[in-house]
C-alpha atoms as one frame of an Amber mdcrd trajectory, in Angstrom:
protein
 233.892 152.610   6.411 235.230 149.232   5.209 234.108 146.060   6.961 236.662
 144.212   9.050 236.109 140.528   9.774 237.603 139.033  12.930 237.467 135.351
  13.918 235.581 134.380  17.072 238.652 133.175  19.000 240.436 136.509  18.549
 237.371 138.407  19.769 236.841 136.075  22.736 240.467 136.249  23.867 240.661
 140.034  23.465 237.438 140.798  25.346 238.240 138.302  28.118 241.733 139.747
  28.609 240.298 143.282  28.666 237.918 142.351  31.485 240.723 140.664  33.408
 242.779 143.829  32.919 240.217 145.910  34.846 239.987 143.458  37.731 237.357
 140.906  36.722 238.431 137.376  37.803 239.250 135.299  34.711 236.496 132.721
  35.235 233.966 135.524  35.618 235.437 137.315  32.597 234.859 134.176  30.510
 231.184 134.148  31.497 230.713 137.831  30.641 232.474 137.397  27.298 230.422
 134.324  26.427 227.172 136.244  26.960 228.351 139.153  24.781 229.662 136.900
  22.002 226.470 134.824  22.029 224.539 138.030  21.356 226.603 138.651  18.217
 226.254 135.025  17.162 222.478 135.456  17.294 222.642 138.676  15.279 221.656
 140.918  18.207 224.093 143.753  17.477 222.611 145.955  20.210 223.981 143.762
  23.036 227.191 142.287  21.615 230.911 142.880  22.150 230.581 146.419  20.792
 229.254 147.376  24.226 231.941 145.749  26.358 233.844 149.015  26.784 231.139
 151.719  27.170 228.680 149.628  29.188 231.026 147.539  31.319 234.683 148.600
  31.353 233.937 152.336  31.483 231.478 151.772  34.339 234.033 149.699  36.227
 236.675 152.423  35.763 234.150 155.037  36.930 233.385 153.059  40.094 229.765
 152.506  39.063 230.118 148.725  38.753 232.241 146.297  40.757 234.589 143.996
  38.795 234.570 141.373  41.577 231.052 140.067  42.122 229.980 139.629  45.737
 227.226 137.033  45.274 225.277 137.012  48.541 222.308 134.722  49.193 219.944
 136.739  51.404 217.255 134.118  51.820 216.804 130.575  50.507 214.238 127.785
  50.584 214.333 124.461  48.712 212.586 126.055  45.706 213.326 129.801  46.004
 216.089 132.251  46.826 216.778 135.984  47.071 220.254 137.145  46.050 222.061
 140.473  46.419 224.571 141.051  43.609 226.167 144.126  45.246 226.496 145.900
  41.865 228.766 143.204  40.446 228.951 141.830  36.905 225.374 141.267  35.733
 226.272 138.313  33.499 227.984 136.505  36.354 224.986 137.108  38.614 222.526
 136.028  35.925 224.520 132.863  35.200 224.710 131.880  38.862 221.069 132.527
  39.701 219.788 130.661  36.648 222.075 127.773  37.609 220.521 127.861  41.099
 216.993 127.921  39.634 217.750 124.978  37.333 219.214 122.936  40.199 216.135
 123.584  42.336 213.806 122.754  39.461 215.604 119.484  38.798 215.175 118.473
  42.427 211.736 119.878  43.305 209.988 120.541  39.976 210.338 124.327  40.094
 213.068 126.767  41.017 212.765 130.534  41.356 215.438 133.077  42.247 215.119
 136.857  42.589 218.017 139.337  42.511 218.549 142.874  43.718 221.511 145.176
  43.044 222.637 143.595  39.816 223.902 145.409  36.715 223.355 145.116  32.959
 223.364 141.375  32.194 223.376 141.306  28.389 220.790 139.380  26.382 218.129
 137.791  28.557 217.803 134.935  26.079 221.193 133.573  27.167 219.791 132.566
  30.560 216.530 131.186  29.164 218.685 129.036  26.876 220.595 127.741  29.892
 217.270 126.390  31.167 216.190 124.818  27.877 219.549 123.085  27.480 218.946
 121.564  30.909 215.489 120.361  29.843 213.614 123.084  31.723 211.268 125.905
  30.817 213.132 129.093  31.674 211.880 132.620  32.301 213.935 135.705  33.042
 213.395 139.448  33.070 214.867 142.648  34.448 214.149 146.302  34.976 216.725
 148.883  33.889 217.663 152.560  33.741 214.601 154.737  32.966 214.449 155.527
  29.241 210.891 154.523  28.239 207.901 156.860  28.522 204.520 155.606  29.752
 201.474 155.881  27.495 200.631 159.585  27.007 203.879 160.468  28.791 207.011
 162.067  27.342 209.619 161.381  30.039 211.602 158.181  30.531 210.171 156.638
  33.694 211.190 152.971  33.433 213.551 150.721  31.486 213.224 148.601  28.367
 212.396 145.781  30.807 212.720 142.541  28.808 210.811 139.424  29.753 212.099
 136.258  28.121 210.789 132.692  27.921 212.612 129.571  26.748 210.917 126.221
  26.075 212.774 123.029  25.062 211.888 121.386  21.745 212.788 118.147  19.971
 214.524 120.120  17.213 217.997 121.607  16.912 216.876 125.014  18.188 214.719
 125.496  21.270 211.906 128.063  21.352 213.346 131.279  22.792 211.237 134.440
  22.983 213.572 137.302  23.910 212.532 140.921  23.523 212.169 144.215  25.338
 208.782 145.622  26.312 209.689 148.798  24.390 209.700 148.960  20.580 213.464
 149.346  20.482 216.378 149.694  22.905 219.197 152.152  23.533 221.689 149.619
  22.196 219.798 149.443  18.908 219.858 153.242  18.601 223.619 153.110  19.245
 223.885 150.540  16.435 221.863 152.741  14.060 224.226 155.619  14.814 227.264
 153.491  13.917 225.850 152.276  10.595 224.241 155.606   9.669 220.642 154.389
   9.817 217.997 156.955  10.828 215.566 156.557  13.701 212.506 154.495  12.864
 209.374 156.701  13.189 207.285 156.036  16.282 210.048 154.458  18.355 211.071
 157.663  20.205 208.989 160.560  21.537 210.308 164.042  22.356 209.462 166.256
  25.309 206.692 167.946  23.301 204.942 164.687  22.504 206.139 164.466  18.899
 207.686 161.447  17.188 211.464 161.773  16.821 212.883 161.092  13.361 216.196
 161.561  11.583 219.728 161.172  12.954 220.056 158.303  15.454 223.007 159.918
  17.228 221.013 163.078  17.930 218.091 160.982  19.184 220.382 159.002  21.483
 221.830 162.184  22.981 218.322 163.537  23.518 217.332 160.371  25.391 220.390
 160.664  27.622 219.642 164.350  28.309 216.059 163.509  29.217 214.497 165.482
  26.353 213.295 162.345  24.559 212.287 158.816  25.502 211.729 155.415  23.946
 208.141 154.275  23.435 206.565 151.053  24.750 205.410 148.255  22.464 202.485
 149.672  20.510 204.103 153.087  20.151 202.921 156.590  20.966 199.448 156.937
  22.461 196.799 154.232  22.455 195.816 153.970  18.765 198.115 150.991  18.154
 197.950 149.591  21.685 200.809 151.449  23.373 199.096 150.905  26.712 199.650
 147.148  26.281 203.411 147.583  26.086 203.175 149.974  29.041 201.339 147.299
  31.033 203.881 144.588  30.219 206.702 146.960  31.157 205.136 147.738  34.521
 204.656 144.029  35.293 208.394 143.434  34.788 209.140 146.540  36.863 207.031
 145.278  39.761 208.496 141.765  39.636 211.995 143.244  39.522 211.685 145.366
  42.655 208.801 144.627  45.013 209.441 140.952  45.659 213.127 141.321  46.503
 213.137 144.853  47.953 214.975 146.238  44.933 215.136 149.685  43.347 212.829
 150.875  40.576 212.088 153.741  38.186 214.215 156.864  38.608 216.246 155.191
  41.352 217.951 153.244  38.550 219.142 156.254  36.536 222.748 155.934  37.710
 222.698 159.190  39.683 222.532 159.791  43.410 220.865 162.736  45.162 223.774
 164.997  44.197 223.491 163.973  40.509 226.833 162.186  40.636 227.422 158.699
  39.248 226.147 155.798  41.299 225.538 152.082  40.662 222.762 151.353  38.178
 221.180 148.667  40.394 219.428 146.968  37.517 217.580 144.030  39.056 217.370
 140.652  37.395 214.223 138.695  38.168 214.050 134.945  37.757 211.474 134.259
  40.417 209.550 135.708  43.279 210.064 135.907  47.032 208.263 137.816  49.766
 210.240 140.367  51.840 210.032 139.619  55.562 212.181 142.231  57.340 210.654
 145.420  58.724 212.678 147.557  56.292 211.483 145.395  53.421 207.886 145.852
  54.560 208.359 149.630  54.634 209.876 149.488  51.159 206.937 147.415  49.960
 204.553 150.046  51.319 206.434 152.778  49.430 206.190 150.800  46.216 202.503
 150.132  46.727 202.045 153.892  47.166 203.790 154.372  43.822 201.409 151.851
  42.288 198.405 153.723  43.694 199.746 156.964  42.168 200.089 155.270  38.789
 196.544 153.951  39.064 195.330 157.458  39.938 197.044 158.815  36.837 195.407
 156.074  34.782 192.012 157.085  36.170 192.756 160.675  35.195 193.537 159.540
  31.656 190.185 157.780  31.491 188.476 160.929  32.779 190.207 163.001  30.093
 189.038 160.540  27.447 185.465 160.722  28.747 185.670 164.534  28.609 186.797
 164.430  24.975 183.957 162.117  23.958 181.460 164.399  25.683 182.913 167.478
  23.969 182.658 165.821  20.567 179.065 164.789  21.278 178.172 168.401  22.121
 179.639 169.635  18.861 182.929 171.086  20.105 186.004 170.820  17.906 187.309
 167.350  18.591 190.876 168.032  17.521 191.239 171.204  19.581 189.655 169.585
  22.636 191.956 166.565  22.351 195.027 168.770  22.130 193.964 170.852  25.115
 193.115 167.784  27.167 196.425 166.122  26.301 198.493 169.214  27.104 196.752
 169.695  30.435 197.853 166.295  31.678 200.621 166.144  34.278 202.421 163.456
  32.282 202.652 165.800  29.281 204.053 168.779  31.148 207.397 167.791  32.647
 207.449 169.270  36.127
């Protein structure tokens, strides 16, 4: 396929007009377009204008995402705030909350804002850069639709969950650290499919615990069907530190749901109880705030129960590891015992 080069102004005008055409207010459409174009300018093909139709316009047309953003401040103090985005445009929400955080930081030394019920907000580095341009240290992160498997798991249980930091410098470019807590992202797999590049070994695991290789399009369809999942930073298992990426991912997940009474895990998969399309409810986190209502307290209890279950599973993993070491010490076949122990785990068998 031949390459086609288009100037920035043509792209910006086209994408902005397309968003306006589906009901996004023009000023909001300009913000969304700017975030997408900035991704392409930085060479992040996975989050650029190529996604404006399938990720945003198609979701608006399907009723999953609202074109008009209802930006509601639920709770606010001089240095903190909790915002409900009501499933509006994630970029608009991200832009407004980072602007709020910067304003608070300028006045009081620190500003923190948490969001629930947002949607995909593009590259997280855009908002960290907003802070650095204002002379502030900026941090932003978000949970997302479940597509990443936990260590020793094979099913997507949480999102790619980026956590980004921006620090001003005295040079032309500020220090911006922007990455997912998984090795790769769905958008990158989509990009590989378009350019004909195969899956990189170790970045995706199938339902049988094997590394997925080969055609990126097939891998992407498997992820969407739930028969494959992305792997956390460090890859499959614990040999290369996959549990570290798992830990970082869970930290972002907790900060993106507990503090602002937001959704998490499978509740973000875009399906309701009847398996029909529903808002993604990706939650952008720029701060922390403590829920105070009775319903929020009940939600916090539910999430703490989830945490205790995860810790119990972790203890089981440690017990399995101890069993393997003991088996090897007694002369049993290490490889066979490891396979049996791994396959007996509840995270391996999808139930």
